[in-house]
N, C-alpha and C positions, 0 to 999 in steps of 0.2 A: 504494499499500499504506499503510495507516494505521500510525502508530507512536506509542509512548507518549512524551510530552514532560514530564519530571519535573525540577523544580528543587528541590534539597534545601534546605528552610528553614533547617536548622542551619548551612549553609555560607554562604548568601547573605542569610538573613533574608527570603526570598521564599516565599510559600505554594506547596507542591507542586501542580502542575497536570497534567492530562491533555489532550492535543490531541483535540478532538471534531470540528472542522471546519477544513480548510485554508482559506487565503485565497481560493482560486478558488471554492470552494463558497459561502462567505459573500458574496462580491461577487455571485456569480450570484443568490443568494437575494434580496439586497436590490434588485437590478435588477428581478427578477421582481415583488417586493413593490411597488416604485414604479410599475411598468407596471400592475399590478393596480389600484391606487388610481386611476390616470388612466383606465383602461378602465372601472372600476366607476362612478365619478362621472360620466364622460361618458355612460355607458349609462343610469344612473338619470335623467339629465336628460331623456331621451326616453321613459323608462318610465312616468312620471306627471308631470303638470303641476306638482305640488308640489315636484319636484326640478329644475324647469327652471333655477332660479337657478344651478345648478352650471355652466351654460354660460358664466358670467362668468369662470370659471377658465381657459377655453380660448379666449377671444376672441369669444364670442357663439355663437349657435345654428348658423350655417352652418360655422364652423370646428370646432365641436364634432362636428357630423355628419361632417365630413371626417376628423378626427383619430381618432375612436373606433375604426373598424376597424383602422387602423394600430397603435393602442395594443394592440388585441387580438392582432393577428398577432405583434407583437414579444414580447408576454407569453407566447404559446405557444412561440415559438422559444426564449425564455429558459428556459422550464420544460423543454423538451426537453433542453437542455444540463445542467440540474439533474437531470433524470430519470436520465440515464446515469451520473451521479455516485453516486446513492444507491439505484438500484432494486434492486440485489442484497440490500441490507440490508432490503428491504421485502417479501421473500417471506413468504407465510403459512405457519405451522407449526402443529403440534399444540399447542405451548405457547401460541401465540396464542389458539387456541380455548379453552384452559383459562383464559386471562387474561380473555377476554370473559365467561366464566361467573361469574367472581369480581369482575367490575367493580363491582357494587354495594358490595362491601367497600371498594374504593378510594374511592368517593364518600362513604363513611362516615368516611374518614380512616384506615382500617386497612390501610395499604400493606404492612405486614409480612405480611399474609395472602395477598399476591399471589404468583404464580409468578415466579421469576427470569426476566428478559427480556434480550434482546440490545441492539443499539444502539437499536432502536425497539420500543415496545410495540404491542399490537394496536390501540389507539386511534390511535396515530400512523400505523400502516400503513393503516388504514381511511381516514383523512383524506387520505393521500398518494394512494391510488388513486381516491378521489373527486375530488380535484383533477384528476388525469389524465383521468378520464372526462368531467368537466364541460368541460375545456378542448378535448377532441376534438369534443364535441357543439357547443360554441360556435364552433370553427373551421369546422366543416362547414356549419352552419346559417348562420353569418354570411356565408359566400361566397354562399349561395343567395339572399340578398336585398340584396347589396351593390351599390347603385346608384352610378354607371351602368355598373359594369364587368362584373358576372357575373349579375345578377339576370335579365336577359332570356333567359338560357339555360334558365331553369326556368319551368314553368307556374305560374299565379297560385295555385292551390290548394296546390301544393308549397311555395310561398313563404310562404303564410299558416301552414301547419303549422310551417315552419322558424322563423317569428317566435315562435310559441308555445313550441316546444322551446328556442329560444335564451333566452327569457326565464326559463323554468323552470330551465335549466342555470345561468344567471347567479345566480338566487336561491339555488339549492343551493350554488353556489361561494362566495357571499358569506357564507352561514351557516357553511360549513365554515371559512372563513378566520377568522370571529369566534371559532369554537370553538378553532381553532389558536392564535390570539392569547391567548384566555383560559387555555388550558392552559399556555402558556409563562409567563404571569404567575403562575398558580396554583402551578406547580412552581418554587419558588425556585431560581435558578441557571441556569435554562433559557435565559434571555435572554442571559446572559453567553456561552453557548456559540456564539451566532450573532453577537455583537458582537466578543468577544475571541478566539473559536475554542477556548477551553479551558474545562474544568470542574474542580472540585476531586475528589480521590480519593474523599472522603466522598460527594459528590453521585453519582458514577458507581457507587459500591458500593451505595447506597441504592436508586437508581432504575433502574439497568441493570447488574445484577450480572454477567450473562454477558458482556456487552461489557467490563466492567471486568476480568474474568478474561482475556479474550482479549487485552486490551492489556497483560497482564502484571502486573495489580494484585494478583493472588492466584496463588500457585504451588500 
């Protein structure tokens, strides 16, 4: 159960804060992020010759080939744990539909014209579910051509299709992660939420007013 963590500045000289992510969620997030980097770089090394130099990070071509699927499996397992910590806050609502319709206003910098949102806005929810879908596709297709353990259980045509789907899902996932990082940088104060676990009341009120109210920020 989430709770409000506020330290009164007038008593201790510390800026009031609201807890957004507990320690376990932040640790989980950064482990998944680290495994994503390893999986993405090792996968890109075999996606195109121009990226083959990434194999130097993992001990050469053979080791990169061996380690890549393990990075992927561990990344998916890490995301599963993260998924069950935040999935309830990512259900789609009518308010999210209204938010997407007004998204051009947000891109113009007119955030005040956007509907009030809960812990996550519609854009964040879309990215979350795209992450989940891409990881499921990557996991299933990866097993279908994972040599020498599982590939022989599938016909060659199915393996070839799996390779294409795997590559497309990886590209979509990488693009989604780039969007995720850009949004975190663009909305000042977001990175602090995943490094320190807290945000300022002003940040919560401006960007996630419904969540701010749920946390007791407004009576």
